[in-house]
FIVOKOL-64575 format. One record per residue: residue number from 0; residue in three letters; x, y, z of N, C-alpha, C, CB in turn. Coordinates in steps of 0.001 Angstrom, whole numbers, plus 500000, padded with zeros to 6 digits. Glycine has a CB too. Example, Ala and Ser with C-alpha at 12.3 -4.5 7.8 and 13.67 -1.06 7.14 Angstrom:
BEGIN
pos; code; n.c1; n.c2; n.c3; ca.c1; ca.c2; ca.c3; c.c1; c.c2; c.c3; cb.c1; cb.c2; cb.c3
0; ALA; 513190; 494310; 507800; 512300; 495500; 507800; 513200; 496700; 507800; 511308; 495527; 509046 $
1; SER; 512850; 497750; 507080; 513670; 498940; 507140; 512900; 500030; 507870; 514084; 499402; 505725 $
//
This chain:
BEGIN
pos; code; n.c1; n.c2; n.c3; ca.c1; ca.c2; ca.c3; c.c1; c.c2; c.c3; cb.c1; cb.c2; cb.c3
0; MET; 209898; 135436; 263912; 210804; 134322; 263897; 210149; 133203; 264669; 212183; 134695; 264487 $
1; SER; 210186; 132021; 264129; 209568; 130872; 264751; 210559; 130164; 265646; 209025; 129921; 263702 $
2; SER; 210068; 129670; 266748; 210893; 128842; 267605; 210534; 127405; 267331; 210705; 129196; 269105 $
3; ASN; 211524; 126578; 267273; 211284; 125167; 267020; 211230; 124433; 268346; 212374; 124570; 266102 $
4; GLY; 210481; 124967; 269298; 210398; 124421; 270637; 209639; 123117; 270728; 209773; 125402; 271526 $
5; ASP; 208936; 122696; 269694; 208183; 121464; 269743; 209020; 120256; 269373; 207002; 121557; 268841 $
6; ALA; 210318; 120438; 269322; 211191; 119328; 268941; 211049; 118201; 269939; 212660; 119784; 268851 $
7; GLY; 211042; 116982; 269434; 210878; 115814; 270275; 212088; 115554; 271125; 210582; 114617; 269444 $
8; ALA; 211927; 114706; 272118; 213029; 114356; 273006; 214055; 113534; 272245; 212518; 113580; 274240 $
9; SER; 215286; 113738; 272587; 216370; 113035; 271921; 216495; 111623; 272463; 217689; 113790; 272090 $
10; SER; 216720; 110671; 271580; 216919; 109304; 272024; 218370; 109079; 272424; 216508; 108320; 270930 $
11; THR; 219285; 109868; 271866; 220689; 109755; 272189; 221189; 111088; 272686; 221499; 109282; 270981 $
12; PRO; 221688; 111143; 273936; 222175; 112429; 274426; 223425; 112864; 273654; 222479; 112347; 275936 $
13; VAL; 223498; 114150; 273367; 224657; 114697; 272678; 225692; 115040; 273736; 224281; 115953; 271812 $
14; PRO; 226922; 114520; 273606; 227950; 114813; 274611; 228229; 116306; 274690; 229244; 114057; 274292 $
15; GLN; 228533; 116765; 275902; 228848; 118177; 276109; 229984; 118592; 275181; 229226; 118447; 277587 $
16; GLY; 229817; 119690; 274473; 230849; 120199; 273585; 230887; 119539; 272224; 232158; 120046; 274224 $
17; ALA; 230016; 118585; 271946; 230047; 117874; 270674; 229688; 118786; 269513; 229103; 116689; 270711 $
18; GLN; 228898; 119818; 269757; 228499; 120720; 268692; 229440; 121908; 268554; 227098; 121205; 268933 $
19; GLY; 230452; 121973; 269389; 231426; 123050; 269253; 230784; 124416; 269276; 232203; 122884; 267985 $
20; LEU; 231000; 125190; 268240; 230508; 126555; 268201; 229019; 126652; 267942; 231238; 127318; 267162 $
21; LEU; 228378; 125555; 267560; 226948; 125618; 267322; 226174; 125798; 268614; 226481; 124372; 266609 $
22; PHE; 226485; 125036; 269618; 225733; 125095; 270863; 226660; 124983; 272062; 224683; 123990; 270905 $
23; GLY; 226398; 125783; 273079; 227002; 125587; 274378; 228360; 126198; 274630; 227102; 124205; 274609 $
24; ASP; 229080; 126727; 273671; 230372; 127319; 273962; 230181; 128591; 274786; 231140; 127621; 272660 $
25; ALA; 231043; 128774; 275759; 230972; 129974; 276584; 231450; 131170; 275766; 231820; 129812; 277878 $
26; ILE; 230716; 132254; 275862; 231060; 133477; 275144; 231239; 134571; 276194; 229952; 133865; 274078 $
27; ALA; 232332; 135312; 276080; 232613; 136375; 277036; 231722; 137587; 276775; 234090; 136776; 276970 $
28; GLU; 231286; 138202; 277854; 230503; 139439; 277763; 231398; 140548; 277227; 229901; 139836; 279153 $
29; GLN; 230851; 141402; 276380; 231621; 142487; 275774; 231399; 143781; 276552; 231229; 142674; 274287 $
30; ASP; 232409; 144636; 276577; 232334; 145935; 277241; 231369; 146829; 276461; 233750; 146597; 277348 $
31; GLU; 230294; 147265; 277103; 229266; 148046; 276427; 229611; 149521; 276284; 227980; 147914; 277162 $
32; SER; 230748; 149954; 276880; 231155; 151351; 276727; 232144; 151514; 275569; 231779; 151871; 278034 $
33; ILE; 232514; 150408; 274929; 233413; 150444; 273776; 232561; 150444; 272515; 234410; 149231; 273786 $
34; GLY; 232865; 151363; 271624; 232095; 151467; 270398; 232978; 151477; 269168; 231248; 152703; 270424 $
35; TYR; 232336; 151326; 268042; 233008; 151298; 266752; 232273; 152259; 265828; 233050; 149848; 266156 $
36; ARG; 233025; 153110; 265159; 232421; 154059; 264217; 231859; 153307; 263025; 233453; 155115; 263752 $
37; GLY; 231022; 153982; 262255; 230343; 153388; 261114; 231241; 152626; 260156; 229647; 154439; 260372 $
38; PRO; 232327; 153226; 259666; 233179; 152507; 258715; 233773; 151221; 259294; 234298; 153411; 258252 $
39; THR; 234109; 151241; 260577; 234637; 150044; 261228; 233551; 148976; 261342; 235197; 150389; 262623 $
40; ALA; 232340; 149390; 261716; 231217; 148450; 261807; 230939; 147829; 260435; 229944; 149164; 262346 $
41; CYS; 231016; 148638; 259393; 230792; 148130; 258033; 231820; 147068; 257669; 230843; 149278; 257014 $
42; ARG; 233063; 147359; 257950; 234138; 146408; 257635; 233952; 145095; 258374; 235499; 147007; 257981 $
43; ALA; 233620; 145178; 259651; 233468; 143971; 260470; 232245; 143152; 260050; 233357; 144349; 261948 $
44; ALA; 231183; 143819; 259613; 229946; 143119; 259252; 229893; 142748; 257771; 228747; 143977; 259602 $
45; GLY; 230784; 143337; 256966; 230786; 143037; 255537; 229659; 143714; 254775; 230701; 141561; 255333 $
46; ILE; 229306; 144925; 255204; 228217; 145666; 254560; 228728; 147013; 254068; 227029; 145864; 255536 $
47; THR; 227911; 147692; 253275; 228264; 149027; 252805; 227796; 150069; 253822; 227640; 149304; 251409 $
48; TYR; 228382; 151258; 253723; 227957; 152337; 254614; 226516; 152735; 254323; 228883; 153554; 254469 $
49; ARG; 226131; 152640; 253072; 224752; 152965; 252685; 223764; 152021; 253397; 224582; 152864; 251133 $
50; GLN; 224094; 150717; 253442; 223238; 149756; 254155; 223181; 150105; 255641; 223761; 148305; 253962 $
51; LEU; 224338; 150372; 256232; 224411; 150702; 257652; 223535; 151910; 257972; 225864; 150975; 258065 $
52; ASP; 223658; 152954; 257171; 222885; 154172; 257393; 221387; 153914; 257248; 223326; 155262; 256418 $
53; TYR; 220999; 153178; 256216; 219587; 152874; 255987; 219011; 152051; 257144; 219411; 152118; 254656 $
54; TRP; 219747; 151033; 257559; 219265; 150173; 258653; 219154; 150944; 259966; 220202; 148971; 258837 $
55; ALA; 220046; 151909; 260187; 219967; 152731; 261401; 218757; 153667; 261327; 221273; 153551; 261594 $
56; ARG; 218561; 154303; 260167; 217444; 155244; 260019; 216092; 154552; 260089; 217560; 155990; 258705 $
57; THR; 216000; 153301; 259630; 214727; 152587; 259653; 214527; 151779; 260933; 214633; 151670; 258458 $
58; GLY; 215512; 151802; 261832; 215375; 151114; 263108; 215662; 149634; 263076; 214028; 151313; 263618 $
59; LEU; 216196; 149111; 261970; 216523; 147681; 261914; 217650; 147353; 262876; 216911; 147267; 260486 $
60; VAL; 218763; 148075; 262763; 219886; 147920; 263694; 220403; 149317; 264006; 221031; 147000; 263092 $
61; GLU; 220103; 149772; 265216; 220518; 151098; 265645; 221743; 150982; 266550; 219363; 151826; 266374 $
62; PRO; 222614; 151995; 266540; 223804; 151946; 267392; 223423; 152044; 268867; 224777; 153077; 267022 $
63; SER; 223937; 151134; 269667; 223562; 151116; 271083; 224515; 151913; 271968; 223501; 149696; 271572 $
64; VAL; 225752; 152136; 271522; 226706; 152867; 272354; 226440; 154360; 272280; 228147; 152562; 271923 $
65; LYS; 226290; 154877; 271048; 226028; 156301; 270876; 225250; 156514; 269580; 227353; 157114; 270865 $
66; PRO; 223975; 156863; 269691; 223184; 157122; 268474; 223566; 158466; 267854; 221669; 157101; 268796 $
67; ALA; 223178; 158653; 266613; 223418; 159928; 265931; 222590; 161007; 266609; 223071; 159835; 264411 $
68; GLN; 223189; 162192; 266730; 222482; 163310; 267357; 222534; 164512; 266436; 223092; 163655; 268739 $
69; GLY; 221939; 164364; 265274; 221909; 165453; 264315; 222976; 165312; 263255; 222065; 166762; 265018 $
70; SER; 222967; 166251; 262358; 223891; 166254; 261240; 225334; 166378; 261727; 223555; 167391; 260278 $
71; GLY; 226208; 165558; 261196; 227630; 165622; 261536; 228036; 164849; 262767; 228019; 167018; 261720 $
72; SER; 227098; 164255; 263477; 227465; 163491; 264665; 227877; 162072; 264263; 226290; 163455; 265677 $
73; HIS; 228632; 161442; 265127; 229118; 160095; 264851; 228362; 159076; 265682; 230619; 159994; 265127 $
74; ARG; 227924; 158012; 265018; 227304; 156890; 265712; 228410; 155972; 266206; 226305; 156124; 264785 $
75; LEU; 228164; 155322; 267344; 229080; 154293; 267829; 228282; 153005; 268019; 229781; 154731; 269169 $
76; TYR; 228710; 151974; 267309; 228053; 150674; 267367; 228770; 149787; 268363; 228018; 150010; 265978 $
77; GLY; 227985; 149052; 269159; 228553; 148102; 270095; 228798; 146755; 269424; 227637; 147935; 271298 $
78; PHE; 229471; 145880; 270147; 229780; 144553; 269623; 228511; 143822; 269191; 230532; 143729; 270672 $
79; ARG; 227490; 143820; 270048; 226239; 143125; 269716; 225584; 143701; 268466; 225265; 143204; 270887 $
80; ASP; 225684; 145026; 268296; 225128; 145663; 267101; 225805; 145100; 265851; 225302; 147205; 267167 $
81; ILE; 227120; 144986; 265900; 227877; 144494; 264748; 227571; 143025; 264506; 229390; 144697; 264960 $
82; LEU; 227395; 142257; 265582; 227006; 140852; 265448; 225669; 140749; 264715; 226915; 140173; 266840 $
83; VAL; 224711; 141565; 265107; 223392; 141553; 264458; 223505; 142027; 263009; 222393; 142448; 265237 $
84; LEU; 224335; 143040; 262754; 224537; 143509; 261380; 225042; 142382; 260479; 225528; 144683; 261358 $
85; LYS; 225985; 141603; 260995; 226560; 140509; 260201; 225516; 139419; 259953; 227799; 139910; 260915 $
86; ILE; 224684; 139144; 260946; 223620; 138149; 260782; 222589; 138643; 259771; 222940; 137845; 262141 $
87; VAL; 222225; 139927; 259847; 221280; 140506; 258887; 221836; 140368; 257475; 220996; 141999; 259217 $
88; LYS; 223106; 140671; 257310; 223747; 140560; 255989; 223670; 139127; 255465; 225221; 141017; 256063 $
89; ARG; 223943; 138163; 256318; 223890; 136759; 255886; 222473; 136343; 255513; 224427; 135841; 256989 $
90; LEU; 221499; 136785; 256281; 220112; 136457; 255965; 219688; 137101; 254646; 219182; 136912; 257099 $
91; LEU; 220069; 138344; 254418; 219754; 139010; 253157; 220403; 138290; 251976; 220212; 140470; 253199 $
92; ASP; 221652; 137876; 252152; 222373; 137179; 251085; 221710; 135873; 250683; 223790; 136907; 251515 $
93; THR; 220960; 135281; 251591; 220301; 134012; 251285; 218861; 134198; 250819; 220326; 133114; 252500 $
94; GLY; 218419; 135451; 250700; 217105; 135708; 250131; 215966; 135837; 251118; 216785; 134650; 249202 $
95; VAL; 216257; 135930; 252403; 215199; 136090; 253406; 214644; 137507; 253289; 215736; 135812; 254860 $
96; SER; 213330; 137644; 253408; 212688; 138956; 253269; 213041; 139862; 254446; 211159; 138800; 253162 $
97; LEU; 213017; 141151; 254189; 213321; 142126; 255229; 212326; 142034; 256383; 213320; 143537; 254647 $
98; GLN; 211081; 141696; 256092; 210067; 141528; 257138; 210457; 140391; 258087; 208680; 141248; 256508 $
99; GLN; 210894; 139263; 257546; 211333; 138139; 258381; 212602; 138490; 259156; 211575; 136891; 257514 $
100; ILE; 213488; 139248; 258518; 214729; 139658; 259186; 214410; 140575; 260359; 215683; 140368; 258192 $
101; ARG; 213466; 141487; 260177; 213078; 142380; 261286; 212565; 141574; 262479; 211995; 143384; 260823 $
102; ALA; 211777; 140545; 262222; 211271; 139694; 263304; 212428; 138962; 263981; 210233; 138678; 262763 $
103; ALA; 213373; 138467; 263198; 214531; 137757; 263759; 215379; 138696; 264610; 215390; 137144; 262632 $
104; VAL; 215602; 139920; 264134; 216403; 140899; 264869; 215717; 141257; 266186; 216630; 142170; 264017 $
105; HIS; 214404; 141421; 266144; 213652; 141722; 267372; 213874; 140627; 268418; 212137; 141869; 267062 $
106; THR; 213816; 139382; 267992; 214025; 138264; 268907; 215463; 138239; 269414; 213684; 136939; 268218 $
107; LEU; 216444; 138473; 268549; 217843; 138459; 268957; 218139; 139557; 269981; 218747; 138622; 267739 $
108; ARG; 217503; 140715; 269840; 217726; 141828; 270776; 217284; 141470; 272195; 216976; 143079; 270300 $
109; GLU; 216290; 140598; 272310; 215758; 140239; 273624; 216597; 139185; 274334; 214343; 139741; 273484 $
110; ARG; 217563; 138615; 273663; 218371; 137536; 274220; 219545; 138051; 275030; 218871; 136646; 273118 $
111; GLY; 219925; 137266; 276039; 221141; 137530; 276785; 222334; 136972; 276026; 221060; 136924; 278198 $
112; VAL; 223524; 137284; 276496; 224744; 136862; 275826; 224825; 135345; 275708; 225957; 137391; 276569 $
113; ASN; 224578; 134638; 276789; 224680; 133177; 276742; 223611; 132568; 275846; 224569; 132594; 278145 $
114; ASP; 222427; 133173; 275814; 221371; 132684; 274922; 221776; 132840; 273463; 220057; 133430; 275185 $
115; LEU; 222380; 133987; 273130; 222784; 134236; 271748; 223789; 133197; 271268; 223379; 135635; 271613 $
116; ALA; 224739; 132868; 272112; 225793; 131936; 271719; 225240; 130553; 271406; 226839; 131835; 272814 $
117; GLY; 224103; 130207; 271979; 223545; 128878; 271787; 222493; 128772; 270706; 222972; 128416; 273043 $
118; ILE; 222259; 129844; 269956; 221205; 129845; 268939; 221790; 129530; 267562; 220477; 131207; 268913 $
119; THR; 221070; 128710; 266826; 221343; 128538; 265405; 220087; 128985; 264677; 221733; 127043; 265047 $
120; LEU; 220252; 129923; 263747; 219123; 130392; 262947; 219055; 129522; 261703; 219263; 131917; 262575 $
121; MET; 217909; 128959; 261440; 217690; 128126; 260256; 216631; 128825; 259411; 217246; 126652; 260643 $
122; SER; 216729; 128657; 258108; 215739; 129262; 257230; 215506; 128396; 256011; 216177; 130658; 256808 $
123; ASP; 214296; 128510; 255498; 213940; 127846; 254246; 213873; 128878; 253127; 212588; 127093; 254379 $
124; GLY; 214366; 130078; 253401; 214339; 131160; 252425; 213139; 132071; 252611; 214337; 130598; 251028 $
125; ALA; 212113; 131599; 253286; 210921; 132408; 253521; 210775; 132752; 254998; 209674; 131676; 253027 $
126; SER; 210996; 131781; 255868; 210863; 131977; 257309; 212201; 131730; 257988; 209779; 131046; 257893 $
127; VAL; 212357; 132318; 259168; 213554; 132120; 259970; 213130; 131395; 261240; 214272; 133484; 260294 $
128; TYR; 213840; 130314; 261567; 213542; 129513; 262747; 214718; 129578; 263701; 213227; 128049; 262365 $
129; GLU; 214400; 129596; 264981; 215410; 129651; 266020; 215538; 128258; 266629; 215051; 130717; 267105 $
130; CYS; 216752; 127736; 266634; 217004; 126421; 267224; 218033; 126580; 268338; 217499; 125398; 266146 $
131; THR; 217764; 125929; 269465; 218679; 126034; 270594; 219333; 124712; 270951; 217953; 126569; 271789 $
132; SER; 219081; 123693; 270153; 219737; 122403; 270394; 219947; 121695; 269062; 218896; 121514; 271364 $
133; ALA; 220849; 120733; 269076; 221117; 119945; 267867; 219866; 119184; 267451; 222291; 118962; 268099 $
134; ASP; 219092; 118728; 268425; 217871; 117979; 268113; 216865; 118843; 267346; 217230; 117449; 269404 $
135; GLU; 216748; 120104; 267724; 215825; 120999; 267027; 216269; 121219; 265583; 215726; 122346; 267762 $
136; VAL; 217578; 121349; 265365; 218098; 121517; 264008; 217771; 120284; 263173; 219627; 121767; 264030 $
137; ILE; 218026; 119119; 263743; 217767; 117859; 263034; 216284; 117715; 262722; 218251; 116657; 263867 $
138; ASP; 215413; 117996; 263706; 213969; 117906; 263481; 213514; 118852; 262380; 213213; 118211; 264769 $
139; LEU; 214067; 120058; 262362; 213702; 121044; 261349; 214127; 120585; 259957; 214337; 122399; 261673 $
140; VAL; 215343; 120090; 259848; 215848; 119615; 258555; 215062; 118391; 258088; 217352; 119276; 258651 $
141; GLN; 214791; 117468; 259000; 214028; 116271; 258633; 212609; 116623; 258223; 214001; 115280; 259793 $
142; GLY; 212076; 117712; 258769; 210740; 118161; 258398; 210727; 118922; 257083; 210167; 119024; 259487 $
143; GLY; 211891; 119097; 256486; 211985; 119768; 255204; 211958; 121277; 255288; 210892; 119318; 254337 $
144; GLN; 212117; 121846; 256485; 212011; 123295; 256620; 213348; 124019; 256524; 211365; 123628; 257923 $
145; GLY; 214432; 123421; 256966; 215706; 124123; 256987; 216486; 123954; 255707; 216529; 123654; 258136 $
146; VAL; 216917; 125034; 255129; 217745; 124976; 253939; 219163; 125396; 254299; 217169; 125874; 252819 $
147; PHE; 219300; 126374; 255156; 220612; 126817; 255599; 220518; 127230; 257054; 221139; 127983; 254724 $
148; GLY; 221667; 127293; 257702; 221703; 127673; 259104; 222821; 128657; 259373; 221862; 126449; 259982 $
149; ILE; 222614; 129489; 260383; 223624; 130432; 260844; 223830; 130167; 262331; 223199; 131929; 260571 $
150; ALA; 225007; 129647; 262680; 225351; 129426; 264079; 225813; 130759; 264654; 226455; 128319; 264237 $
151; VAL; 225022; 131352; 265527; 225308; 132682; 266053; 226635; 132690; 266803; 224174; 133150; 266974 $
152; GLY; 226946; 131615; 267521; 228222; 131533; 268237; 229416; 131617; 267301; 228291; 130247; 269030 $
153; ARG; 229306; 131014; 266155; 230394; 131068; 265163; 230531; 132479; 264589; 230142; 130051; 264020 $
154; VAL; 229408; 133124; 264288; 229449; 134501; 263783; 230053; 135407; 264853; 228020; 134997; 263380 $
155; TRP; 229707; 135149; 266113; 230249; 135900; 267255; 231766; 135849; 267220; 229719; 135334; 268602 $
156; ARG; 232321; 134659; 267061; 233782; 134487; 267040; 234406; 135193; 265824; 234143; 132981; 267022 $
157; GLU; 233740; 135148; 264680; 234242; 135842; 263486; 234309; 137349; 263733; 233343; 135540; 262260 $
158; VAL; 233249; 137896; 264318; 233203; 139332; 264596; 234278; 139704; 265618; 231801; 139744; 265111 $
159; GLU; 234443; 138885; 266655; 235493; 139125; 267650; 236860; 139197; 266990; 235484; 138027; 268718 $
160; GLY; 237146; 138242; 266119; 238436; 138204; 265444; 238662; 139418; 264558; 238549; 136951; 264622 $
161; THR; 237644; 139808; 263823; 237758; 140969; 262937; 237935; 142252; 263737; 236523; 141079; 262037 $
162; LEU; 237136; 142423; 264793; 237195; 143660; 265569; 238488; 143797; 266362; 236019; 143731; 266510 $
163; ALA; 239141; 142676; 266662; 240406; 142734; 267403; 241460; 143504; 266627; 240913; 141323; 267712 $
164; GLU; 241315; 143556; 265314; 242291; 144240; 264457; 241855; 145649; 264065; 242535; 143426; 263206 $
165; LEU; 240682; 146079; 264485; 240143; 147374; 264073; 240107; 148354; 265239; 238742; 147205; 263488 $
166; PRO; 240111; 149667; 264956; 240123; 150665; 266028; 238803; 150729; 266795; 240438; 152028; 265454 $
167; THR; 238918; 150959; 268105; 237745; 151119; 268968; 237716; 152564; 269477; 237773; 150095; 270167 $
168; GLU; 236610; 152906; 270082; 236482; 154211; 270692; 235678; 154046; 271971; 235811; 155232; 269724 $
169; SER; 236225; 154520; 273071; 235534; 154440; 274351; 234536; 155580; 274437; 236536; 154488; 275536 $
170; LEU; 233376; 155303; 274998; 232339; 156322; 275121; 232831; 157502; 275959; 231071; 155721; 275743 $
171; GLU; 233617; 157231; 277004; 234144; 158298; 277856; 235161; 159156; 277115; 234780; 157708; 279109 $
172; ASP; 235932; 158537; 276202; 236986; 159251; 275485; 236498; 159903; 274204; 238108; 158313; 275168 $
173; ALA; 235281; 159596; 273793; 234777; 160112; 272514; 234669; 161631; 272583; 233398; 159484; 272164 $
174; ALA; 235150; 162263; 271524; 235048; 163714; 271454; 233575; 164092; 271328; 235877; 164282; 270260 $
175; PRO; 233156; 165137; 272043; 231751; 165540; 271922; 231468; 166008; 270500; 231406; 166660; 272940 $
176; ASP; 230290; 165680; 270022; 229895; 166111; 268683; 229663; 167613; 268702; 228620; 165358; 268200 $
177; VAL; 230237; 168273; 267738; 230067; 169711; 267612; 228853; 169946; 266710; 231365; 170402; 267033 $
178; GLU; 227955; 170779; 267211; 226757; 171058; 266430; 227128; 171959; 265255; 225656; 171718; 267312 $
179; ASP; 226774; 171516; 264070; 227068; 172330; 262897; 225981; 173391; 262715; 227183; 171444; 261633 $
180; GLU; 226213; 174298; 261773; 225297; 175411; 261555; 223898; 174939; 261158; 225851; 176333; 260486 $
181; LEU; 223820; 173939; 260289; 222526; 173425; 259846; 221741; 172819; 261014; 222723; 172377; 258740 $
182; ALA; 222425; 172046; 261855; 221756; 171443; 263016; 221278; 172527; 263983; 222708; 170461; 263744 $
183; ALA; 222067; 173588; 264162; 221669; 174686; 265053; 220423; 175387; 264509; 222828; 175705; 265218 $
184; ARG; 220358; 175596; 263188; 219177; 176226; 262589; 217935; 175352; 262772; 219416; 176498; 261091 $
185; ARG; 218091; 174061; 262544; 216952; 173143; 262712; 216449; 173166; 264157; 217352; 171699; 262310 $
186; ARG; 217385; 173143; 265110; 217009; 173152; 266510; 216282; 174448; 266851; 218243; 172975; 267402 $
187; ALA; 216794; 175566; 266367; 216164; 176864; 266640; 214779; 176942; 266009; 217046; 178011; 266117 $
188; ARG; 214635; 176406; 264799; 213346; 176427; 264099; 212319; 175553; 264837; 213517; 175937; 262633 $
189; SER; 212744; 174420; 265335; 211792; 173526; 266012; 211411; 174060; 267399; 212390; 172112; 266140 $
190; ALA; 212264; 174881; 267969; 211980; 175442; 269310; 210960; 176583; 269220; 213292; 175955; 269974 $
191; SER; 210847; 177216; 268064; 209919; 178355; 267953; 208555; 177952; 267514; 210448; 179368; 267004 $
//
């Protein structure tokens, strides 16, 4: 993912809050011990369970609250995981390659909460650019590189609203996964 850090200085300062959800809105930190099962994560992100499973198995977006631990175990996705899932879905819908999406996801994972809220992802369909100010967005569009943008802060609010209506599961309250017969055989075979 490219950063548009070479953007020139602005001749006109943008008033605080003028960009609303695009830049600068305060975003509350989410409880990292609260998780969402696969079907709930799918509903909130607008993806299929097949996509969710594939992305988890290939390491694109793995559950951060509770990863799968063998056959029959339940994954628990955190809020940030679902936010990234929704962004991945939007990038795929616009034709961005999976290779570019992987680079974008890697960069998003390294960001803090406040950094995420201030990012707008822009793309020309081939590359994904990270913009952290209105000036960078304008410079990118004027340079002919930006075709569409995803304001991460706005997606954050959409995910918050959707998840408020869906069931959660606390990591402390989660029932322990029971090892099934197949998982026990695999474990025994690998131990010998």
